N, C-alpha and C positions, 0 to 999 in steps of 0.2 A: 568539517566539511561544511558548514554553512546551512544545513539543513532546517529550515524554520516552518515546515509545515508537516502536519501529521495527518494521516487517513486511518481510519478506524479507532480515533482517540475517543475518549469519554470526557465529559466534564469533570469527572473523578481522577483521571489518571493522565490529562493532558500535561505535557511537560511545562514548567514555568516560563521557560525560554521560546515556546512555541508562539510565532505570530498569528498563525491561522491553523485550525484543524476542520476535520471533517468526520462525521461519526456515523457508525453504522445505521443510526436511527435518526430520522430527519426532526424528530421532536426535539433533539437535544440542540436545536438553533435558539431556543429561548435561553441557554447558557452560554452561547457563544459560538457554537459551531456555524462552519459556513454552509452547511447543508449536508445532505446524505453523501457518504463515501461512494455508493454505487452510482450515483448519478453524476458526480463531479466528472469534469474534462481532464483526467491525470495528465495528459499530453500539454495543457497549460499551467501547471503546478510548479514547473522548474524542478528543484532539489525537493524532494519529499522523501518521507519514511512511512511505510505501511506495515501495519501488524493485525491482520484481519483475526477473526476468531478461528479457533484452533478446530474447525469441523472441514473434513475432507472436502466439501462442497465449496465453503468459503475460501479456504486456501487455494484452490484451484480456480475459482472465478476470481480472485483477485489478481493473482499470477497472470492470467490471461490478459485481465485490464492493464497490469504494467507493461507486459510485451507489447501490446497493442499501441500503447503510448510512446513506446520507441520507433514506431514506423512512420511518425510525422517529421517534419522538417525540422520542427523546433528542438533545441538540444533539451534534454531531461535526463534526470538522475533520480532513481527510484531505490530505495535501500529496504529489502522486505526482510521482516523478523519471521522466521519460520521454523518449526520443529523439523527434526530430521526423520520423520516417519518414511518408511521404506517403501512399501507398497500402495502408493495411492496415485491418483491421476496427476497431482501437482508435480510429484517426482518425476514422473515421464516429461512433462513440460519443461521442468528444470533442467533436466539432462539434455533435451533437445536444444535449449537455448545457452548451454554452459559459457558458451564464447562471451556472453553479455555479462556473466555475473560470475561471483566468488562466492565459495562457502566455508562458514568456518564452524568448527565442532568444539 
């Protein structure tokens, strides 16, 4: 797919082929992170994958940020890695935007 940007990576788990990554923690900039995943402009990332912490709050917040990125004029592709928790706010948001997404189990 040509995805070379990771959002929510860490210095310990960033893929070796990734050319830039954003961490949940701004302090990871000393290890090469481009900055905070929450403060990054996802609409400017082009193609990226994101894998937030598996808390209901972070999963929902990240999905909202990815959906917002698609509302810009620039083409963007975000691939989210998510668990299939049934009764969470992010599942409601996923269901609302299913035309933009595919889910695999």
